[in-house]
PAPA-92671 format. One record per residue: x, y, z of N, C-alpha, C in turn. Coordinates in steps of 0.1 Angstrom, whole numbers, padded with zeros to 4 digits, always signed. Example, Ala and Ser with C-alpha at 12.3 -4.5 7.8 and 13.67 -1.06 7.14 Angstrom:
! residues 2
+0132-0057+0078+0123-0045+0078+0132-0033+0078/+0128-0022+0071+0137-0011+0071+0129+0000+0079/
***
This chain:
! residues 438
+1657-1636+0287+1660-1625+0279+1646-1617+0276/+1637-1626+0269+1625-1620+0264+1614-1619+0271/+1613-1625+0286+1607-1621+0297+1615-1608+0302/+1623-1606+0303+1629-1593+0307+1620-1580+0299/+1621-1583+0283+1620-1573+0277+1604-1572+0278/+1597-1582+0284+1583-1582+0280+1579-1573+0294/+1589-1574+0305+1590-1561+0319+1592-1550+0314/+1599-1546+0310+1604-1534+0305+1595-1527+0296/+1589-1535+0286+1581-1528+0280+1565-1526+0292/+1562-1536+0299+1550-1534+0308+1552-1524+0317/+1563-1521+0324+1568-1509+0331+1568-1499+0323/+1569-1499+0311+1568-1484+0302+1556-1482+0299/+1547-1490+0293+1534-1491+0293+1527-1483+0310/+1531-1488+0317+1525-1484+0332+1526-1467+0333/+1541-1467+0328+1545-1452+0334+1536-1445+0323/+1537-1450+0312+1531-1436+0303+1515-1434+0307/+1510-1445+0312+1493-1444+0316+1497-1433+0328/+1505-1436+0337+1503-1426+0347+1505-1416+0346/+1516-1414+0339+1518-1401+0330+1504-1391+0328/+1499-1401+0318+1488-1394+0311+1474-1391+0321/+1471-1397+0332+1463-1394+0341+1468-1384+0355/+1480-1383+0354+1487-1372+0366+1489-1361+0361/+1480-1353+0366+1481-1340+0359+1491-1332+0365/+1494-1318+0361+1503-1310+0371+1493-1308+0386/+1482-1308+0385+1476-1303+0402+1477-1315+0409/+1477-1330+0402+1476-1340+0412+1495-1344+0415/+1504-1341+0405+1517-1346+0414+1525-1334+0416/+1524-1321+0413+1526-1312+0421+1517-1299+0418/+1516-1293+0429+1505-1283+0427+1517-1267+0430/+1518-1261+0420+1528-1248+0419+1523-1236+0429/+1506-1242+0430+1500-1231+0439+1503-1231+0455/+1509-1245+0457+1508-1250+0472+1523-1258+0471/+1534-1252+0468+1543-1265+0466+1548-1273+0476/+1546-1267+0489+1549-1273+0504+1536-1281+0511/+1528-1283+0505+1517-1286+0509+1516-1300+0514/+1510-1305+0525+1510-1318+0528+1505-1315+0541/+1501-1330+0550+1497-1330+0563+1504-1341+0570/+1510-1335+0577+1522-1345+0587+1516-1350+0597/+1517-1364+0601+1511-1370+0612+1525-1372+0621/+1526-1368+0634+1537-1369+0642+1532-1376+0654/+1542-1388+0657+1538-1396+0669+1550-1391+0679/+1553-1386+0690+1560-1382+0698+1561-1390+0712/+1568-1402+0715+1571-1408+0725+1573-1397+0741/+1563-1396+0747+1566-1387+0760+1572-1393+0773/+1569-1409+0772+1572-1417+0786+1571-1431+0782/+1579-1436+0789+1580-1450+0789+1576-1455+0802/+1563-1461+0804+1558-1465+0820+1568-1480+0824/+1567-1480+0840+1579-1490+0843+1571-1502+0839/+1557-1505+0836+1549-1516+0836+1550-1519+0820/+1556-1512+0811+1562-1514+0796+1550-1507+0790/+1551-1506+0777+1544-1498+0768+1551-1483+0769/+1543-1472+0764+1546-1461+0759+1533-1452+0759/+1538-1440+0761+1528-1427+0760+1533-1417+0749/+1521-1417+0741+1525-1408+0729+1518-1397+0728/+1519-1386+0722+1514-1374+0717+1515-1376+0702/+1499-1379+0695+1498-1374+0681+1495-1362+0677/+1501-1357+0666+1495-1342+0663+1494-1346+0644/+1484-1340+0643+1480-1340+0630+1479-1326+0622/+1493-1323+0616+1496-1308+0613+1493-1308+0595/+1483-1295+0595+1479-1294+0581+1491-1282+0576/+1496-1285+0566+1503-1277+0558+1501-1272+0546/+1490-1276+0544+1482-1272+0529+1477-1254+0531/+1482-1249+0522+1477-1233+0522+1460-1234+0522/+1455-1237+0513+1442-1236+0510+1431-1246+0511/+1441-1261+0516+1429-1271+0517+1427-1277+0531/+1415-1277+0538+1414-1276+0550+1407-1289+0551/+1405-1294+0565+1398-1308+0567+1384-1300+0571/+1374-1305+0566+1361-1296+0569+1353-1312+0576/+1337-1306+0579+1329-1317+0586+1326-1327+0575/+1330-1341+0581+1329-1344+0595+1338-1346+0600/+1349-1340+0597+1362-1343+0600+1373-1355+0598/+1380-1354+0604+1397-1365+0602+1390-1376+0607/+1396-1388+0602+1398-1401+0609+1412-1405+0604/+1420-1414+0611+1435-1420+0612+1435-1435+0616/+1441-1440+0608+1443-1456+0613+1458-1459+0607/+1459-1470+0616+1475-1476+0611+1472-1490+0616/+1481-1500+0611+1483-1514+0618+1497-1513+0629/+1489-1521+0639+1501-1522+0649+1513-1531+0642/+1526-1527+0648+1540-1537+0642+1540-1550+0652/+1535-1549+0662+1540-1561+0674+1528-1565+0687/+1514-1569+0677+1501-1569+0687+1499-1558+0700/+1503-1544+0700+1500-1538+0708+1489-1537+0707/+1480-1527+0722+1468-1523+0724+1468-1513+0729/+1459-1504+0724+1456-1494+0733+1448-1492+0745/+1458-1485+0758+1452-1486+0771+1445-1476+0775/+1449-1465+0771+1438-1452+0773+1440-1446+0760/+1434-1433+0761+1431-1425+0752+1427-1409+0758/+1432-1395+0752+1428-1385+0755+1430-1374+0746/+1414-1369+0741+1413-1360+0732+1408-1370+0717/+1408-1382+0719+1407-1387+0705+1399-1403+0711/+1392-1409+0701+1389-1422+0706+1387-1433+0694/+1389-1443+0695+1388-1456+0685+1372-1459+0683/+1373-1461+0671+1359-1462+0666+1351-1474+0669/+1361-1487+0671+1357-1501+0676+1367-1502+0687/+1361-1507+0697+1374-1514+0708+1378-1526+0706/+1372-1534+0693+1379-1548+0692+1377-1559+0701/+1381-1568+0701+1382-1579+0710+1391-1581+0722/+1386-1576+0732+1397-1573+0745+1396-1584+0754/+1391-1597+0753+1387-1603+0763+1401-1612+0767/+1413-1612+0760+1424-1616+0770+1433-1603+0776/+1426-1590+0777+1429-1582+0783+1423-1578+0793/+1409-1585+0795+1401-1580+0807+1406-1575+0819/+1417-1579+0825+1419-1574+0840+1425-1560+0838/+1432-1555+0823+1436-1541+0823+1426-1531+0817/+1412-1538+0812+1406-1529+0807+1410-1517+0797/+1414-1523+0779+1421-1514+0774+1411-1505+0767/+1414-1498+0760+1406-1489+0750+1403-1495+0738/+1411-1500+0731+1410-1509+0718+1420-1518+0720/+1414-1531+0713+1423-1540+0711+1426-1545+0697/+1419-1540+0688+1423-1541+0674+1434-1538+0671/+1439-1550+0659+1453-1543+0653+1455-1536+0641/+1441-1532+0636+1443-1517+0624+1432-1509+0632/+1435-1504+0645+1422-1492+0649+1421-1481+0639/+1411-1475+0642+1406-1463+0633+1402-1454+0644/+1409-1443+0644+1408-1426+0654+1398-1414+0650/+1393-1414+0657+1384-1398+0657+1387-1390+0665/+1384-1379+0664+1385-1364+0670+1373-1365+0680/+1377-1363+0693+1365-1359+0700+1360-1345+0695/+1344-1340+0701+1338-1329+0699+1341-1318+0709/+1339-1310+0708+1342-1295+0720+1334-1299+0735/+1340-1300+0742+1332-1304+0759+1330-1319+0759/+1334-1326+0749+1336-1339+0754+1339-1344+0766/+1338-1352+0773+1344-1359+0785+1362-1366+0777/+1373-1361+0787+1387-1363+0779+1390-1353+0769/+1382-1343+0770+1390-1329+0760+1400-1325+0771/+1411-1330+0773+1420-1325+0782+1433-1320+0774/+1437-1323+0761+1447-1324+0748+1447-1312+0746/+1459-1304+0745+1457-1290+0738+1456-1291+0722/+1447-1290+0713+1445-1289+0703+1436-1301+0697/+1430-1304+0707+1421-1317+0703+1404-1311+0704/+1396-1321+0698+1385-1319+0704+1379-1307+0694/+1376-1311+0681+1372-1300+0674+1365-1306+0664/+1360-1317+0665+1351-1327+0658+1358-1328+0644/+1372-1328+0646+1378-1333+0632+1383-1319+0622/+1376-1311+0628+1382-1301+0612+1395-1291+0619/+1402-1290+0607+1413-1286+0606+1416-1273+0595/+1418-1263+0602+1421-1254+0591+1432-1253+0582/+1432-1247+0571+1443-1244+0562+1453-1239+0569/+1468-1239+0565+1477-1231+0573+1476-1216+0569/+1475-1213+0559+1474-1196+0555+1459-1190+0560/+1452-1199+0563+1437-1193+0572+1439-1191+0581/+1442-1202+0590+1441-1196+0606+1453-1207+0612/+1467-1206+0613+1474-1214+0615+1475-1216+0629/+1467-1211+0641+1469-1216+0655+1455-1230+0651/+1445-1228+0643+1436-1240+0642+1440-1249+0632/+1455-1248+0626+1458-1255+0614+1463-1273+0621/+1463-1275+0634+1464-1290+0636+1455-1295+0647/+1456-1308+0647+1448-1312+0657+1457-1324+0665/+1455-1330+0678+1463-1336+0687+1455-1344+0695/+1460-1355+0702+1453-1366+0709+1465-1369+0716/+1464-1379+0728+1475-1387+0735+1470-1399+0734/+1480-1412+0737+1473-1422+0737+1486-1432+0745/+1482-1444+0753+1489-1450+0761+1488-1465+0757/+1501-1470+0751+1498-1481+0744+1507-1493+0753/+1503-1501+0751+1503-1516+0761+1504-1528+0751/+1509-1537+0762+1513-1551+0755+1530-1553+0751/+1538-1542+0754+1548-1544+0750+1562-1544+0762/+1570-1546+0760+1581-1545+0771+1587-1534+0774/+1588-1532+0788+1594-1519+0790+1605-1510+0779/+1605-1497+0781+1613-1490+0771+1614-1493+0756/+1599-1495+0745+1600-1501+0738+1587-1498+0730/+1591-1492+0717+1583-1486+0710+1586-1491+0696/+1575-1490+0687+1576-1497+0673+1568-1485+0664/+1572-1482+0652+1564-1473+0644+1553-1480+0635/+1540-1473+0636+1529-1477+0634+1531-1480+0618/+1526-1492+0614+1525-1496+0598+1513-1491+0587/+1514-1493+0576+1502-1486+0568+1493-1474+0572/+1499-1465+0575+1489-1452+0577+1481-1450+0568/+1470-1445+0573+1459-1441+0566+1451-1426+0569/+1448-1417+0563+1445-1407+0566+1430-1406+0556/+1419-1401+0564+1406-1397+0555+1402-1384+0561/+1403-1374+0554+1401-1362+0557+1388-1351+0549/+1378-1354+0548+1372-1367+0557+1371-1376+0546/+1373-1373+0533+1370-1386+0524+1384-1392+0519/+1387-1399+0507+1396-1404+0500+1404-1392+0498/+1419-1397+0491+1425-1390+0480+1441-1385+0487/+1445-1391+0501+1455-1387+0508+1461-1403+0509/+1476-1400+0503+1484-1411+0503+1498-1408+0515/+1497-1417+0522+1507-1415+0535+1517-1422+0535/+1533-1418+0535+1542-1423+0539+1546-1432+0548/+1556-1438+0545+1559-1448+0560+1563-1439+0573/+1560-1444+0583+1561-1440+0596+1578-1441+0597/+1585-1433+0600+1600-1431+0600+1604-1423+0612/+1616-1426+0618+1621-1418+0630+1625-1404+0623/+1627-1398+0633+1631-1380+0626+1639-1375+0639/+1642-1365+0639+1649-1358+0652+1637-1356+0664/+1641-1357+0675+1630-1354+0686+1628-1344+0689/+1609-1341+0689+1605-1328+0690+1606-1323+0704/+1613-1312+0704+1617-1300+0716+1602-1291+0720/+1598-1298+0734+1589-1290+0739+1593-1277+0747/+1585-1271+0749+1586-1255+0759+1578-1257+0771/+1585-1258+0781+1577-1253+0796+1584-1242+0803/+1577-1241+0815+1579-1228+0819+1578-1214+0811/+1568-1216+0804+1567-1203+0799+1581-1201+0786/+1583-1212+0783+1594-1212+0774+1611-1210+0778/+1612-1211+0792+1625-1211+0798+1630-1229+0799/+1624-1235+0799+1629-1249+0797+1624-1258+0786/+1632-1266+0783+1633-1274+0768+1633-1290+0773/+1622-1295+0769+1619-1309+0772+1621-1316+0756/+1624-1327+0755+1629-1335+0745+1616-1346+0746/+1612-1350+0733+1604-1365+0734+1614-1374+0735/+1613-1387+0736+1622-1398+0739+1623-1400+0725/+1610-1402+0715+1613-1410+0701+1601-1398+0695/+1606-1392+0684+1597-1390+0675+1599-1396+0660/+1586-1400+0655+1581-1408+0643+1574-1399+0636/+1575-1397+0621+1567-1388+0610+1563-1395+0600/+1551-1395+0598+1546-1399+0582+1541-1385+0575/+1542-1383+0562+1540-1374+0554+1528-1377+0543/+1516-1371+0543+1507-1377+0536+1500-1363+0527/+1501-1367+0515+1499-1360+0503+1486-1362+0494/+1479-1351+0491+1465-1352+0484+1466-1355+0468/+1459-1362+0460+1458-1361+0449+1445-1361+0444/+1439-1352+0440+1425-1351+0432+1422-1360+0421/+1432-1368+0418+1428-1377+0406+1423-1392+0416/+1428-1392+0430+1428-1404+0436+1411-1402+0443/+1411-1386+0448+1396-1384+0455+1384-1381+0445/+1384-1377+0433+1375-1374+0426+1373-1379+0409/+1367-1385+0406+1364-1389+0390+1360-1378+0382/+1355-1367+0387+1353-1355+0383+1356-1342+0389/+1355-1330+0380+1358-1319+0389+1345-1314+0399/+1344-1308+0407+1338-1304+0416+1330-1289+0415/+1335-1282+0404+1333-1270+0405+1339-1267+0389/+1331-1252+0387+1332-1250+0372+1333-1232+0374/+1338-1225+0365+1336-1209+0360+1333-1205+0351/+1321-1195+0354+1317-1187+0341+1321-1174+0342/+1323-1167+0332+1321-1152+0330+1316-1144+0322/+1320-1133+0327+1309-1120+0319+1316-1106+0324/+1314-1097+0314+1324-1085+0314+1313-1071+0313/+1317-1062+0315+1306-1050+0312+1308-1048+0297/+1319-1050+0291+1323-1044+0279+1318-1057+0266/+1311-1067+0271+1305-1078+0261+1291-1080+0266/+1283-1082+0256+1270-1090+0258+1272-1104+0260/+1280-1108+0254+1284-1123+0256+1289-1129+0274/+1281-1138+0277+1283-1145+0288+1286-1158+0286/+1300-1164+0291+1306-1174+0289+1303-1183+0305/+1293-1193+0296+1288-1200+0311+1297-1211+0312/+1295-1220+0323+1304-1231+0322+1306-1242+0314/+1317-1248+0309+1316-1257+0297+1304-1265+0301/+1298-1271+0288+1288-1285+0293+1291-1296+0298/+1286-1301+0308+1290-1313+0312+1306-1315+0319/+1307-1299+0325+1322-1297+0330+1321-1308+0343/+1310-1311+0352+1315-1322+0363+1303-1333+0358/+1298-1336+0348+1292-1347+0343+1280-1341+0335/+1273-1349+0331+1259-1347+0324+1246-1352+0328/+1237-1343+0326+1225-1343+0332+1219-1358+0328/+1219-1361+0315+1215-1375+0311+1220-1388+0317/+1234-1386+0324+1239-1396+0324+1237-1408+0332/+1241-1419+0334+1237-1424+0346+1249-1427+0355/+1258-1416+0356+1267-1422+0363+1266-1424+0377/+1275-1428+0385+1268-1435+0398+1275-1421+0407/+1267-1422+0419+1269-1415+0430+1265-1398+0430/+1257-1396+0419+1251-1381+0413+1240-1383+0406/+1231-1375+0411+1218-1372+0406+1213-1360+0407/+1201-1356+0399+1197-1340+0399+1182-1343+0398/+1179-1331+0405+1163-1327+0406+1158-1312+0401/+1145-1310+0396+1144-1295+0397+1138-1292+0408/+1135-1302+0417+1127-1297+0432+1139-1299+0443/+1139-1287+0453+1149-1289+0461+1143-1300+0474/+1131-1300+0475+1127-1314+0483+1127-1324+0482/+1135-1329+0468+1137-1344+0462+1152-1345+0470/+1152-1351+0479+1166-1358+0484+1171-1368+0479/+1184-1373+0478+1190-1383+0473+1191-1392+0486/+1190-1406+0482+1193-1415+0496+1204-1423+0487/+1207-1435+0497+1216-1444+0498+1231-1439+0489/+1237-1425+0497+1247-1421+0496+1249-1414+0479/+1236-1410+0475+1234-1404+0462+1238-1391+0462/+1247-1380+0457+1246-1368+0458+1235-1362+0450/+1225-1355+0457+1215-1348+0446+1223-1335+0444/+1217-1331+0433+1223-1316+0429+1210-1311+0421/+1211-1298+0416+1200-1290+0410+1204-1292+0393/+1195-1294+0386+1199-1296+0377+1204-1285+0366/+1218-1286+0358+1221-1277+0352+1229-1284+0340/+1233-1274+0330+1239-1284+0319+1256-1282+0322/+1259-1281+0336+1271-1278+0337+1276-1293+0346/+1263-1293+0360+1264-1302+0367+1273-1305+0380/+1276-1294+0380+1287-1292+0394+1281-1289+0402/+1284-1293+0413+1280-1287+0429+1284-1273+0431/+1292-1268+0427+1293-1255+0429+1300-1245+0417/+1294-1234+0415+1299-1228+0403+1303-1213+0409/+1313-1211+0400+1324-1195+0404+1318-1186+0391/+1315-1176+0397+1314-1166+0383+1318-1153+0384/+1327-1147+0374+1336-1138+0375+1330-1129+0367/+1325-1118+0372+1321-1104+0361+1327-1091+0366/+1332-1086+0353+1343-1075+0355+1330-1063+0353/+1331-1055+0365+1318-1047+0363+1322-1031+0357/+1335-1024+0361+1335-1011+0358+1349-1010+0355/+1351-1002+0347+1366-0998+0345+1371-0982+0346/+1374-0978+0356+1376-0962+0362+1392-0960+0356/+1395-0947+0358+1410-0943+0354+1424-0951+0362/+1421-0951+0376+1430-0958+0383+1426-0973+0389/+1414-0977+0389+1409-0990+0393+1402-0996+0382/+1400-1010+0384+1384-1017+0380+1380-1026+0389/+1368-1030+0386+1361-1034+0398+1356-1049+0392/+1356-1058+0399+1349-1071+0398+1342-1074+0404/+1327-1087+0402+1323-1090+0413+1322-1104+0411/+1326-1111+0422+1329-1127+0427+1317-1134+0432/+1313-1144+0425+1300-1149+0430+1304-1165+0434/+1298-1171+0441+1300-1183+0447+1287-1192+0447/+1283-1198+0441+1270-1204+0444+1271-1220+0447/+1262-1227+0451+1260-1236+0459+1248-1246+0451/+1251-1256+0442+1239-1261+0436+1237-1275+0442/+1245-1277+0455+1242-1292+0460+1227-1289+0470/+1222-1299+0468+1208-1300+0474+1207-1305+0487/+1222-1312+0492+1221-1317+0505+1235-1311+0516/+1241-1303+0507+1252-1301+0517+1256-1286+0518/+1260-1282+0528+1268-1266+0532+1283-1270+0531/+1289-1259+0527+1303-1260+0528+1305-1250+0538/+1312-1259+0548+1317-1248+0559+1329-1244+0559/+1335-1233+0561+1345-1226+0563+1355-1227+0544/+1346-1226+0537+1350-1228+0521+1362-1217+0519/+1369-1220+0511+1378-1210+0502+1378-1211+0489/+1387-1201+0486+1388-1201+0470+1398-1193+0465/+1407-1201+0456+1421-1195+0450+1420-1190+0439/+1423-1178+0432+1423-1172+0418+1438-1167+0418/+1440-1174+0407+1452-1171+0399+1447-1160+0388/+1455-1148+0392+1449-1135+0380+1462-1126+0379/+1465-1119+0369+1479-1112+0370+1473-1096+0378/+1461-1096+0377+1456-1083+0384+1462-1078+0401/+1464-1093+0407+1466-1094+0420+1480-1090+0424/+1488-1085+0411+1500-1081+0417+1502-1065+0422/+1490-1059+0420+1485-1046+0427+1479-1045+0439/+1478-1034+0445+1469-1035+0456+1453-1037+0455/+1449-1046+0460+1432-1050+0459+1426-1050+0469/+1411-1045+0470+1404-1039+0480+1394-1055+0478/+1390-1061+0492+1381-1068+0490+1368-1067+0500/+1357-1063+0498+1348-1060+0507+1341-1070+0516/+1333-1080+0512+1330-1093+0519+1337-1105+0521/+1347-1107+0517+1354-1115+0520+1368-1114+0529/+1375-1123+0533+1391-1124+0539+1398-1126+0526/+1409-1122+0527+1418-1126+0515+1434-1121+0517/+1441-1132+0511+1454-1127+0513+1462-1133+0500/+1477-1127+0497+1482-1136+0485+1491-1148+0490/+1495-1155+0478+1499-1168+0481+1513-1171+0475/+1525-1175+0485+1537-1176+0480+1535-1185+0466/+1540-1186+0452+1540-1198+0447+1552-1203+0441/+1555-1212+0433+1567-1213+0424+1564-1219+0410/+1573-1209+0401+1567-1211+0388+1557-1207+0379/+1551-1196+0391+1537-1193+0383+1540-1177+0379/+1541-1171+0367+1539-1155+0366+1530-1149+0372/+1518-1153+0372+1506-1145+0379+1505-1148+0395/+1501-1135+0399+1497-1134+0415+1487-1144+0416/+1484-1147+0429+1476-1159+0432+1470-1155+0448/+1457-1151+0446+1448-1146+0458+1438-1158+0462/+1440-1156+0478+1431-1168+0485+1420-1160+0491/+1405-1162+0492+1396-1161+0495+1389-1168+0506/+1385-1165+0515+1378-1171+0526+1364-1160+0530/+1355-1170+0538+1347-1162+0541+1347-1156+0558/+1339-1144+0561+1340-1140+0574+1331-1146+0581/+1338-1149+0596+1330-1155+0607+1317-1150+0610/+1307-1157+0613+1294-1153+0616+1288-1146+0604/+1293-1145+0592+1287-1138+0581+1282-1145+0571/+1296-1149+0564+1293-1160+0549+1309-1168+0550/+1307-1173+0562+1320-1182+0564+1313-1198+0560/+1300-1199+0559+1293-1213+0554+1281-1209+0544/+1288-1216+0529+1283-1215+0518+1269-1226+0519/+1258-1222+0522+1246-1230+0525+1239-1237+0512/+1232-1249+0513+1228-1259+0502+1220-1249+0495/+1215-1252+0484+1206-1249+0474+1193-1250+0482/+1186-1236+0478+1171-1233+0487+1161-1237+0480/+1148-1232+0487+1137-1235+0481+1135-1231+0465/+1128-1239+0461+1122-1227+0444+1128-1225+0433/+1138-1236+0436+1149-1237+0427+1162-1231+0426/+1162-1220+0438+1173-1210+0439+1187-1219+0447/+1193-1212+0448+1209-1217+0454+1212-1208+0467/+1225-1214+0470+1230-1205+0481+1243-1202+0477/+1245-1187+0480+1252-1180+0474+1262-1169+0483/+1272-1165+0481+1282-1157+0488+1289-1151+0476/+1291-1135+0477+1296-1127+0466+1303-1116+0474/+1310-1112+0465+1318-1100+0468+1321-1089+0456/+1328-1078+0461+1332-1070+0450+1346-1067+0451/+1356-1065+0444+1369-1063+0440+1372-1054+0436/+1381-1045+0443+1386-1032+0436+1401-1035+0434/+1403-1035+0422+1419-1039+0418+1424-1025+0412/+1435-1020+0415+1444-1009+0412+1450-1014+0403/+1454-1003+0391+1457-1005+0377+1471-1004+0379/+1482-1011+0367+1495-1010+0364+1493-1001+0354/+1494-0989+0355+1492-0986+0342+1499-0985+0330/+1511-0991+0335+1521-0994+0324+1515-1008+0316/+1510-1018+0322+1510-1029+0314+1492-1032+0319/+1484-1022+0321+1469-1026+0323+1464-1031+0311/+1455-1039+0306+1447-1040+0293+1435-1046+0295/+1427-1044+0293+1414-1057+0289+1414-1065+0277/+1425-1061+0265+1424-1071+0258+1429-1086+0260/+1423-1096+0250+1424-1109+0250+1418-1113+0264/+1411-1110+0270+1407-1118+0281+1418-1116+0294/+1429-1105+0294+1436-1100+0307+1426-1099+0319/+1416-1094+0319+1407-1089+0332+1400-1105+0335/+1401-1119+0332+1399-1129+0333+1407-1137+0341/+1398-1145+0351+1408-1153+0356+1421-1165+0350/+1428-1171+0353+1439-1178+0345+1433-1192+0354/+1432-1195+0366+1428-1205+0371+1420-1204+0383/+1413-1212+0390+1403-1213+0401+1406-1226+0408/+1403-1222+0420+1401-1236+0431+1396-1232+0438/+1381-1244+0443+1376-1241+0456+1377-1252+0462/+1381-1249+0476+1381-1257+0487+1394-1272+0484/+1402-1262+0478+1415-1270+0472+1411-1277+0459/+1400-1282+0452+1400-1287+0440+1398-1277+0429/+1405-1282+0419+1407-1273+0408+1392-1269+0398/+1389-1261+0395+1376-1259+0390+1378-1258+0373/+1366-1262+0365+1368-1266+0352+1365-1251+0346/+1377-1247+0337+1374-1232+0331+1371-1234+0318/+1361-1225+0313+1361-1220+0296+1374-1223+0291/+1373-1227+0277+1385-1225+0266+1386-1211+0269/+1399-1208+0266+1406-1193+0262+1398-1187+0251/+1390-1193+0241+1386-1188+0229+1370-1186+0229/+1365-1191+0244+1351-1187+0248+1351-1172+0257/+1360-1169+0261+1361-1158+0269+1355-1145+0260/+1349-1140+0269+1343-1124+0262+1353-1119+0258/+1353-1110+0249+1362-1100+0241+1360-1088+0240/+1369-1080+0241+1364-1064+0236+1360-1064+0222/+1350-1056+0219+1346-1055+0206+1354-1047+0198/+1365-1054+0190+1374-1044+0185+1369-1036+0173/+1363-1043+0164+1354-1039+0154+1346-1028+0152/+1340-1026+0166+1330-1015+0169+1337-1003+0174/+1352-1005+0178+1361-0995+0180+1367-0988+0168/+1370-0998+0160+1377-0996+0147+1369-0987+0141/+1355-0990+0140+1343-0984+0133+1341-0971+0137/+1339-0967+0149+1342-0956+0158+1353-0949+0155/+1364-0952+0154+1374-0945+0151+1374-0939+0138/+1371-0950+0128+1370-0943+0112+1359-0931+0113/+1350-0935+0117+1338-0925+0116+1344-0912+0123/+1355-0910+0137+1360-0901+0141+1370-0892+0131/+1377-0900+0122+1385-0894+0116+1381-0889+0100/+1368-0896+0096+1360-0890+0084+1355-0877+0088/+1348-0876+0102+1342-0865+0108+1351-0853+0105/+1364-0854+0107+1376-0844+0110+1382-0842+0094/+1382-0854+0089+1383-0851+0073+1375-0841+0066/+1362-0839+0067+1349-0835+0063+1356-0819+0068/+1357-0817+0078+1359-0807+0088+1370-0800+0078/+1381-0804+0078+1391-0798+0073+1389-0794+0059/+1382-0806+0049+1381-0801+0034+1372-0789+0035/+1361-0787+0041+1354-0773+0044+1358-0763+0043/+1368-0762+0056+1380-0749+0059+1389-0748+0051/+1393-0756+0040+1401-0754+0028+1391-0752+0014/+1379-0751+0015+1375-0747+0005+1370-0733+0006/+1368-0728+0022+1364-0715+0023+1376-0705+0022/+1385-0710+0027+1401-0706+0027+1403-0699+0011/+1399-0711-0002+1399-0708-0012+1388-0698-0019/
***
């Protein structure tokens, strides 16, 4: 009984610790409630000599989290001593020890193979959806490029036999993904003859992989600064948003010289008070009768990394009305339990889709756009920081926001003084007029 009480207390303590570390964005993202990466194994054929042929598809259902360079890698453990005889559209990074199967000349004999995508134009690039160097677009940005696929011929099995792979792992390209077990589901239906004929897979097995920022990053990777036309106050990123300049944290160092590059896997950043690789600045420029204007700037302080196919998510009540963006692509996202509208931004191809690394002379790479937002005249107000964003994500990672009490606010006191002077002026005129009448 005493051991049971200790076990219950231990479980409760672990649960409390997990809840303390598991933020809303880690456990459930209301800005992307159905986001995941699904890995599907479709068994297409059972050869007479045993084994099976399968099409493996990695499909990204995240609306704004893409798989960037150097691309995905996927691994698993075989359940019954299988080997990979052939592959098309991808390759195993290590062939393993194949001396027991020399006559078959297998592609890979490891019991825990690690698979990577081929590059465009590579030999064996014959599978639809393959060979993009492992880069997969976010679902809301480019659905036709939001998946990757390859074909695999599995051997060392009896005829008409297949087993679900175990312990599926996904690197896209870094850590943070947790994959569920590979389980049987309804067989996939493929269309042939221009959609006139349906062909069903012999067997379909799926695993769902979800992302956690807590598992992927020890600290935020971006921060937000704010400024407005109606206030001289500039709200910088909170100090030490992503780390502190003088700290001895592993994996990050800073330099005032762009030519001083880090080695041994150390990320080299420009020295700043916030020490974030990326900063987003939101500046309210103008206030017109029916519209207001914002300048949005994304700056890269990383001295060694370009952010290809970047994207930005901004939660803001102003996106409930019509918005015009001049230099970025944009769309609004469906959400769950969020009152404010959410806008997704990404770069224009061959123009600003790549956020370049910090440049020479202490500068930084940046992309920027102006945004015109239509007013809702029944609700529009600049009071209490309404014109400033509520939440910002860069590349799927939530950025560190300043505290609300640091937001630049309207100079209400100044308006009150001007109003009092105006009333005093009219009161003086009224007194003069009354004296003339008398």
